[in-house]
N, C-alpha and C positions, 0 to 999 in steps of 0.2 A: 351795574355791578357785574364784575367779571370774576373768574376764579382767582385771578391774581390779587384783587383787592378785597376779596370776600371777608378776610379776617378783620380788616378795618371796619367793614359794615357790621359784622357780628359784634365787635367790641362796642360800636356806637349803640347798637340795639340792646346791649346788656347781656349777651349770651356767653361772654367769656369770663370765667373766674380763674381758670388755670389751663395752661396748654403746654405741651412738650416743646423744648427748644427746636427752632428750625421749622415750625409749622408754616410760618408766612412764606418762607422760601420754597417749601413743599408745594403750597398752593400756586406759587408763581411758575412752577415748572409745567403746569397744565392741569386739566381736569382730574379730580380726585374722586375715588369711590369711598364713601363713608357709611358707617352703619351705626345703628342704635338698637339696643335690645329692649324688648317689652315682654315681661312675664305675664301671662294671662291668668293671674291669680284672683281676678275680680270679673264679674260678668260684663263689665263695661269699662272703657277708659274713663278717667276722671280728669278734672281740670289740671291736676298735677302732671298729667301726661302731655299737656299742651306745649310746655317748654321744649322738650326734645323734639316733638313733632314739628314745631315751627322752626327749630334750628335746622332740621333736615330740609324743610321747605325752602329756607333761605339758601342753603347749600345748592339745592337743585336749581333755583332761579339763577344762580351764578354759573351754571354750566357743569356742575358736578353730579355724580350719580349717587342717590341715597339708597341704602338697603335698610328695610325694616325687618328686624329679626325677631320673630315671635318665639317665645320661649316654651315651646311645647315640651321640651326636655327639661330645661332648667326650672321651669315652673313647677315641676314635680318635686323639686328640692327646696326651693325658697331662698331668696337672697337675704342675708342677715343685715344688709346695709340699711341704716336708718330705723331699725326695728329694735324695740326694747326687749322683746321676748321672742321665743320660737314661734314661727308661723305654723298654723295647722296645715297638715299635708292634705292636699286635695286629691281626689281620685283622677285617674286618667280620663275618664268620661267627662268630668267637670272641666278639666283643663281643655279638652278638645272643644267643648261647647263654648267656653269663654273665648278661646282662640278664634273661633269662627265669628263670634259677635264683634270682637275687637278688630278683626281683619277688615270687616265691612266699614268700620269707622275710619280706618286709616286712609281710605281712598278719598276722603273729603279734604285731605291736607296735601297729598302728594299726587303727582301725575304718573300714572302707571301706563303700560302699553309698550310701544316700540320706540327705538331711538337710543342714542348713546347716553342720554340723561334720564331715561325712564326709570322710575323707582322699581326696585325688586322687593318682593315680600317673600321671605323664607322662614322655615320652621326648623329650629335646631334639633328637634326630635328626630329628624331624618338622618343625622349623623351621630348624635349622642346616643340614640337608641341602639345603634349597632356596635357601640364600644364594648370591648371585653375588659373586665376589671384589671386583670393582670397586665394586659397590653397597655392600658391607659396609665397605670401606675409606673410602668417601665418607661413609656415614651413621653409622658407629660409630667407625672409626679416627681420624677427624679430631678427636674429642673427647678423645683421649689424647695426652699428650706423653711422649716417650721418657724425658726426664729424671725425670719423676714415676714412671714405671713402674720405672725403675732403682732407685728408693728403696724399693720394696716389698720386704719381707723375703724373700718367696719367690723374688724375682729376685736380690737382693743376695747371698744365700747360695750362689748357683750361678755367679756371675760368674767366679770363679777356676777352678772345675773345668770350666766350659763349659756354655753354655745355647744350644740351637738356636733358630732363629727359630720353629720349630713350637711348642715349649713356651713361648717368650716370648709368643706370641700367645694363649695359653690365657686370660689375664686378660681379654682383649677378649671372648672367647666366653662366659665366665661372666658378665661384665657384661651382655652382650646377653641372656642367659637371664633375668636379673632384669628387664630392661626389657620383654621379651616377656611375662613372667608378670604384671608390673604392668599392662600394657595389656590382656591377655586375661583375667586372673583376679583383678585388683584385689589382687595380692599386694604387701604393703608391708613385709615383714620377711623377711630371709634369715638363717638360722642355720647354724652349722658349728663346726668345731674352731678353736682359736686360730691355727693355721697358715693359715687361710683369711681372716684379717682384711683383708689387702691386696686380695685378689680381691673380697671382698664389698663393701668400701667403694668400690672402683672402680665397682661396679654402682650403688651409691647416687649417686655423682657423675654417672654417665651419665644416670640418670633425672632428676636435678636439672637437668642441662644440656638434655636433650631435651624433657622433659615439664614442667619447672618445678615439680616435685613433691618432697615430702620423704618418703623411705622410711628404713628402719632396718636396723641390723645388730646381731647378738648372737653372740658366740663363746664357746665353753666352753673351759676350760683343758685342757691335756694331762693325761690320766689317768696317774697314777704309781703305783708299787708301793713300799712301805716298804723292800723288800729291795734296791731299786735296779735290779731287772730291769724290762725294758720290759713294760708292761701287755699282757696277752693273749698273751704269749710263754712258752714252756716250753723245756726242753732239746731237745725233739723238734720245736720249731717253733711256728708260729701256731696258735691255737685258732679253728677255723671253726664256723659254725652248721650247716653241712651234715653230717649224720651219717655220710656216706660219707668225709668228709675228717677229721673228728674224732668219734670215737665218743661217744654220749651219756654213757657211763661216764666217759671222760676229761674231757668237758665238765663233768660234775658234780664230779669230783675237783678240777678247777681251782678251783672256787668253795669247796668244802669245805676246801681248804687255804689259803685266803686268810689273810694275816697278821692277827693281832689288831689291829694298828695301822691296818689298812685297812678292816676289815669294816664299821664304822659308815658310813664315807664311801661305800662301795660299795652299802650298803643304800639310802642316799639317792639315789644316781645310777641304780642299775640295777633298782630295784623301785619299785612304786607304793604301798608301804606308807605309812601316815600317820605324822606326826611322833610321835604318842603310841605307836604300835606300834614304831617304830624306837627310841625312847627306852627302852621296856620291854625290848626285845631287848638294847640296850646295857647296861642294868642287870643283866640275867640273865648277860650275858657277864662282867661284872665279878665277880659273885658266884660263878660257876662256869666259868671259862675252859676247863677241861679238857674239859667236855662240848660245847664249841663251839656253843652254841645259836644265836648270831648267824650263824655260818658255815652251819649247817644250814638256817636259814631263808632265807638268801641263795641257797644252792645250789638249794633246792627251788623257790624263786620263779622264778629265771632259767631253770632247766632245764625247768620246766613251761611257761613262756612260749615257749621255743624248740622243745622236743621233745614237749610234751604230758604230761598227768598220768599216763597209762598207762606211758609210757616212764620217767618219774620213778620210779614205784613199782618198776619192774624194776631200775633202776640203784641205787636205795637198798638194795634187798634184796641185790643182787649185792655191793655195797660192804660191807654188814653181814656177809655170809658170809666175805668175804676178810679182814675185820678181826676175825673171831671174835665178832661181836655177834649172830649168828643161826645156827641150825642149818641145815645144807645140806639136810637131809631135808624141810624145809618148803617148799623152793623148787619152782617149776614149770618147765616146759620153756622158757618165755620167759626166765627168769632164767639158765638154763644157756646159752641162746643168747648172752646178753650176756657171760657168763663166758668163753665160747669165743672171743670177740674180744679178751679182755684177758689171758688166761694161756695158756701152752703147751697145745695140745690135740692129741690123737692118736686114731686109730680103733682100737678093740679088735680084736685078731686072734684068731680061733678062738672056739669056742663055750664051752669051759670055761677061763676065764682064771684062772690062779693069781695070788696077790698079788705073787709075785716077777715073773711075766711082766708084770703090770699096771704095776709100778714101772718096768720096763725100757721097755715100750711108751710110757709117759708121758714118758720121757726123764729120769727122776729117778735112774737108775743106768745104767751102761754094760754091766754084766755081772751074771750071776746071783749070783756071789759077793758083789759089791758090794751088790746088792739085799738078799740075805739078811742081810748084816752090818748094814745100815741098819735092817732090821726087828728083828733081835735086840737091837740097841742102843736100841730104842724111838723111833727117829727117823722112822717112817713112820706116816701117818694116812690112813685111808680114811673119807671122809664125816665128817671131824673126830673120828673115834674112833681111838685108838692101836691099832696092830696088832702083836701079838707072836708070832703063829704064821706062820712062813715057809711052811708047807705048806698054808695056807688057800687055798681056791678061792672066787672071787666067785660068790655065788649070786644068785637073782632079787631078793632083798631089798636087795642092794647097788647095784642100778641104779636111781637115782632118776629119776622121770618116765619110766621104761621103758628109758633108755639112757645115763644119766650116772653116772659114778663120779668123785668129787672126791678127788684124792690130794694129800698134802702131805708134804714132807720138811723136817724141822726146824720152825722157827717161821713161815717166810714163803714157802718155795719151793713154790708150787702148780702143779698140772697137772690137766688134765681128760681123762679117758678116756671115749670115747663109742662106743656100738655103732652100726653102720650102720643107717640107717633101713630 
């Protein structure tokens, strides 16, 4: 893939919903500097942020320079795009903290450092914070008419529910960002999600008026799920890239459970695998959908990019244990640390723990009679082996990696009993 044919690649992968005329010819002239903005209004990036990040990654692979613009300034205002109501305003301290956490996550997707295609990470607070209101209104505001701004989808959608002047002015700030990057970094392309089209084209128009220059816009479609559920959302809420907010195990499970109807589309969008590799995975999926080869490849690729290969190995093994695909005795301490975050976990009480006590301590039974009955009926498993002796005591060989005993009641009700360190 080169800069000249990058637009065709982006279209094949599903990144192009709308673009300004002449963008293909603009790419053909040589490397392009492109930017995408991210407002740090949350403590972590979410799955919804992956689309623009992977779009930038594909541009970089084709020899272009990506700019990640962190909205240390615009994040204090709040973008009305895609929001049904006014955002709560965050403090400057919270924005700075969020910005730092998100900045570290960006490095997993793009190559920073030296060289003509090295990604840049900038903060618009550096130039927006120095703006004086009167000067900004004279130099920027005079190029915008209210009637045109009211026709932008991000504004029209909020007129009935209410839109403050603060959020109404967001479009001007984003347009000025584009102008600033055009002047200082020779940036000629802004990318984003489809809800950003109005804001991005406002920047194109501002540059045309102020600098008499042509720049371009490209927006990606809204990512959807065949189930009708919003992409990146589960019953428990949003999926974050921060392991403290969404565990790597849950992150991996989101991808492994992707609907068959979505998996090829997601491979194109969220991995850098080649066309032939994706076509081969799609063929494998058709031949043996029960084995979920495409989902496994997708989950492994994205989890490795976000959390690292070592973490991937641990979550794959933890998943295999819980789904009966691997013996728990082969697991190491790291795998049990992962399991301890995902299943009920208790600390063993006493030196000589009986299986009856273990079942109660793990929360799989409320009384000794209930525990004995479950054991005698063949419903209790210790380290994936059925236990039929209610008088049995856990010995040294029952504690895996020195301190872990995996218990199961029935087919799916797991619990972990751990000795104190």
